[in-house]
DRENKOL-990423 format. One line per 4 residues: number of its first residue (from 0); their letters; for each residue y, z, x of N, C-alpha, C. Coordinates in Angstrom, 3 decimals, m for minus. Atoms other than C-alpha are relative to their C-alpha. Layout:
<atoms>
NUM	a	Y,Z,X,Y,Z,X,Y,Z,X  ...
</atoms>
This chain:
<atoms>
0	mgai	0.202,m0.337,m1.369,m2.893,m4.805,45.606,m1.006,0.682,0.252  1.162,m1.076,m0.547,m6.380,m3.685,45.641,m0.269,m0.576,1.658  0.238,0.036,m1.116,m6.692,m5.837,48.768,0.818,1.485,1.068  m0.520,m0.767,m0.996,m4.667,m2.941,50.543,m0.593,1.516,m0.444
4	agkn	0.391,m1.461,0.389,m6.607,m0.213,48.995,m1.313,0.132,1.131  0.769,m0.044,m0.807,m8.970,m0.692,52.148,0.209,0.707,1.645  m0.450,m1.033,m1.393,m9.063,1.388,55.765,m0.027,m0.605,0.882  0.029,0.470,m1.277,m7.842,0.336,59.269,0.333,m1.151,m0.419
8	lsva	m0.911,1.438,0.391,m5.514,m2.259,57.991,0.936,m0.459,0.834  m0.789,m0.373,m0.618,m2.732,m3.170,59.707,1.037,m1.316,m0.413  m0.827,0.846,0.071,0.751,m5.288,59.538,m0.445,m1.359,m0.004  0.163,1.827,m0.733,m0.534,m8.500,60.968,m1.430,m0.119,m0.938
12	dhpl	1.414,0.830,0.952,m4.011,m8.309,58.451,0.924,m0.299,m1.495  m1.046,0.818,0.757,m0.755,m9.009,55.506,0.486,m0.444,0.885  m1.334,1.238,m0.396,1.125,m11.588,56.544,1.073,0.010,m0.442  m0.993,m0.438,0.589,3.549,m10.957,54.383,0.721,1.144,0.068
16	edaf	m0.039,m1.082,m0.317,3.800,m7.628,55.496,0.721,m0.046,1.144  m0.451,m0.432,m1.337,4.171,m8.421,59.071,0.615,m1.063,0.237  m1.480,0.835,0.008,6.707,m11.533,58.345,0.706,0.999,m0.200  m0.911,m0.506,0.870,8.606,m9.536,56.081,0.228,1.271,1.721
20	wren	m0.361,m1.104,m0.832,8.688,m6.642,58.998,0.640,m0.638,1.748  m0.232,1.090,m1.753,9.162,m9.186,62.361,1.526,m0.209,m0.567  m1.172,0.137,0.254,12.181,m10.230,60.462,1.121,0.486,m0.225  m0.672,m1.192,0.876,13.607,m7.150,58.828,0.437,1.096,1.146
24	yanr	0.152,m1.316,m0.090,12.844,m4.523,60.953,1.509,0.661,1.390  m1.719,m0.728,m0.503,16.218,m4.751,63.463,0.720,m0.016,m0.568  m0.827,0.035,0.930,18.217,m4.583,60.630,m0.368,1.470,m0.527  0.156,m1.179,0.225,16.916,m1.066,60.346,0.663,0.650,0.724
28	pyas	m0.668,m1.594,m0.819,18.851,2.309,61.620,m0.689,0.243,0.772  0.923,m0.350,m0.773,15.966,2.939,63.187,m0.471,m0.427,1.450  0.503,1.144,m0.957,15.217,0.363,65.369,0.731,m0.406,1.284  m0.705,0.587,m1.031,18.029,0.136,67.948,m1.097,0.417,0.826
32	gasy	0.022,m0.236,m1.180,17.058,m0.233,71.317,m2.046,m0.064,0.156  1.129,0.140,m0.240,13.205,m1.155,70.637,m0.679,m0.843,m0.528  0.622,1.404,0.201,10.958,m3.967,69.974,m0.992,m0.010,m0.875  1.160,0.121,1.212,8.605,m5.053,67.336,m1.036,0.180,0.552
36	ddfg	1.349,m0.579,m0.643,5.917,m4.653,69.581,0.420,1.667,0.396  0.124,m1.524,0.135,6.724,m0.691,69.520,m0.079,0.453,m1.288  m0.177,m0.581,1.069,7.725,m0.693,65.983,m1.987,m0.400,m1.034  0.481,0.509,1.034,4.776,m2.756,64.432,m1.213,0.619,m0.143
40	pays	0.537,m1.350,m0.046,2.323,0.084,65.264,0.329,0.661,m1.213  m0.401,m1.267,0.792,4.098,2.284,63.231,0.382,m0.699,m1.311  m0.061,0.382,0.826,4.645,0.001,60.378,m1.600,m0.206,m0.459  1.973,0.266,0.057,0.509,m1.007,60.464,m0.432,1.737,m0.720
44	hgvn	0.573,m1.614,0.213,0.193,3.356,60.360,0.298,0.641,m1.795  m0.735,m0.065,1.491,2.471,3.303,57.168,m1.033,m0.893,m1.508  0.831,0.684,0.544,0.019,0.490,55.836,m1.105,1.064,m0.145  0.804,m0.913,m0.151,m2.743,2.555,56.550,m0.156,1.115,m0.618
48	gyak	m0.484,m1.027,0.304,m1.412,5.583,55.553,m0.229,m0.162,m1.424  0.150,m0.008,1.120,m0.768,4.302,52.003,m1.171,m0.587,m0.504  1.481,0.227,0.382,m4.195,2.912,52.034,m0.495,0.887,m0.370  1.041,m1.085,0.434,m6.291,5.661,52.240,0.888,1.173,m0.857
52	yqgq	0.025,m1.329,0.914,m3.997,8.340,50.263,0.666,m0.463,m0.384  m0.852,0.010,0.980,m1.875,6.620,47.924,m0.845,0.204,m1.684  0.539,m0.364,0.522,m4.943,6.687,45.936,m0.387,1.176,m0.731  0.358,m1.640,0.233,m5.031,10.360,45.831,1.185,0.699,m0.653
56	grnf	m1.428,m0.674,0.622,m1.544,10.406,44.100,0.584,0.918,1.286  m0.948,m0.577,m1.157,m0.181,11.828,47.524,1.360,m1.181,0.263  m1.262,0.597,m0.691,3.613,10.750,48.616,m0.240,m0.361,1.838  0.317,m0.197,m1.273,4.410,10.126,52.199,0.285,1.224,0.297
60	edve	m0.314,m1.886,m1.004,5.816,13.698,53.029,m0.994,0.725,m0.261  1.122,m0.509,0.051,2.841,15.016,51.264,m0.999,0.369,1.388  1.466,m0.140,m1.344,0.742,13.502,54.324,0.610,m0.892,1.117  m0.567,0.097,m1.317,3.239,13.234,56.955,m0.647,0.687,1.162
64	pdla	0.775,m0.965,m1.019,1.498,15.937,58.780,m1.396,m0.742,0.613  1.150,0.615,m0.777,m1.630,13.866,59.100,0.299,m1.487,0.297  m0.329,0.828,m0.601,0.026,10.775,59.743,0.440,0.441,1.316  m0.155,m0.560,m1.387,1.873,12.679,62.670,m1.289,0.341,0.990
68	rdwp	1.610,0.199,m0.847,m1.524,13.970,63.939,m0.629,m1.284,0.676  1.373,0.920,0.089,m3.111,10.864,63.684,0.741,m1.305,0.739  m0.980,1.068,m0.804,m0.139,8.703,65.770,m0.453,m0.079,1.073  0.431,0.630,m1.495,m1.425,8.798,68.961,m1.108,m0.780,0.268
72	sarg	1.208,1.124,m0.150,m4.508,7.278,68.269,0.373,m1.512,m0.907  m0.259,1.566,0.810,m2.885,4.433,65.888,0.806,m0.459,0.728  m1.235,1.045,m0.121,0.409,3.358,68.013,m0.636,m0.535,1.151  0.321,1.070,m0.593,m1.670,1.552,70.504,0.746,0.192,1.448
76	tstl	m0.986,m0.234,m1.640,0.711,0.275,73.515,1.415,0.245,m0.329  m0.984,m0.196,0.495,3.482,1.200,71.209,1.107,1.361,1.057  m0.343,m1.167,m0.580,6.223,3.641,73.231,0.760,1.006,m0.362  m0.711,m1.268,1.036,7.581,5.568,70.467,m1.042,1.044,m0.371
80	dwer	0.989,m0.869,0.456,6.868,8.868,69.997,0.146,0.112,m1.537  m0.120,0.149,1.068,6.256,10.287,66.015,1.208,m0.590,m0.445  m1.039,0.135,0.704,9.626,11.246,65.546,0.881,m1.538,m0.343  m0.399,1.329,m0.121,10.669,7.556,66.267,m0.191,m0.639,m1.192
84	arpa	0.605,1.385,1.062,8.164,5.577,64.464,0.098,1.037,m1.152  0.352,0.012,1.436,7.917,8.027,61.415,1.057,m0.693,m1.049  m0.479,0.717,1.042,10.688,6.004,59.599,m0.231,m1.345,m0.171  0.634,1.703,0.231,8.997,2.560,60.201,m1.064,0.283,m0.764
88	srda	1.192,m0.334,0.784,5.588,4.306,58.666,0.911,0.233,m1.208  m0.227,m0.463,1.462,7.485,5.691,56.058,0.500,m1.411,m1.049  m0.767,1.364,0.554,9.570,2.149,55.238,m1.182,m1.196,m0.670  1.323,0.762,0.166,5.939,0.252,55.402,m0.769,0.858,m1.571
92	whrl	0.454,m0.547,1.475,4.901,2.949,52.675,0.452,m0.302,m1.174  m0.868,0.253,0.740,7.676,2.719,50.841,m0.230,m0.796,m0.853  m0.345,1.033,0.165,7.835,m0.649,50.739,m1.625,m0.403,m0.827  0.757,0.367,0.781,4.031,m0.902,49.476,m0.319,0.731,m0.946
96	sert	0.294,m0.421,1.753,4.002,1.648,46.631,1.804,m0.617,m0.799  m1.333,0.980,0.514,7.504,m0.222,45.631,m0.502,m1.401,m0.501  0.717,1.255,0.211,5.239,m3.784,45.612,m0.865,0.325,m1.089  1.164,m0.209,1.270,2.314,m1.991,43.941,0.484,0.148,m1.466
100	aqal	m0.590,m0.731,1.762,4.545,m0.212,40.874,0.585,m1.543,m0.355  m0.644,0.881,0.828,6.175,m3.790,40.459,m1.030,m0.684,m0.363  1.007,1.297,0.559,2.660,m5.899,40.408,m0.403,0.956,m1.132  0.347,m0.842,1.261,1.516,m3.280,37.715,0.896,0.173,m1.100
104	ldnp	m0.787,1.341,1.260,4.567,m4.235,35.480,m0.180,m1.191,m0.126  0.048,1.798,0.146,4.579,m7.790,36.103,m1.917,m0.330,m0.595  1.409,0.587,0.686,0.377,m7.629,35.076,m0.433,1.587,m0.274  0.557,m0.859,0.883,m0.086,m4.769,32.791,m1.692,0.346,0.058
108	eqrr	1.268,0.025,m0.670,m3.872,m5.751,33.058,m0.701,0.661,0.833  0.130,m0.281,m1.103,m4.005,m4.592,36.293,m0.450,2.052,m0.155  m0.181,m1.126,0.200,m3.583,m1.198,35.074,m0.975,0.718,m0.547  0.686,m0.335,0.580,m6.572,m0.816,33.022,m1.249,0.409,1.116
112	l	0.972,0.614,m0.879,m8.466,m1.659,36.373,m0.819,1.676,0.821
</atoms>
C-alpha cells in the first residue's frame, strides 16, 4: 500500500477505492438523502487522513479533531457538514487500514520495508 503514503490523495486517485465507494455508499446507514457527489469528498478526506497520519501510529479517533478542522477546505462542493461527513471519512480510513493490514499478512516481505 505504499502508493497510499503520499499526500493530497483522493478516492479518484485510487480507482478501486472510488469504485468501491461509488457502488457501496448508498448502503451505508449515514448516506440517506445525499449523493455520491456529497460523500466522495468525505471518503477522499479519510483517504488523505490515513495517508498523512497512519505512519505516525495514530488512529482515526486520535486525528479526528484535525480532520474536522480541515474539512471546510477539503470538502470542495460537498454540502455535508463535518458531523455528516465524519462517518464516511472514518469508513474510508478503516477500509484502507484493513486493506493495508491484509496486504502485510499476504506479503510478509513488505513488513521489513
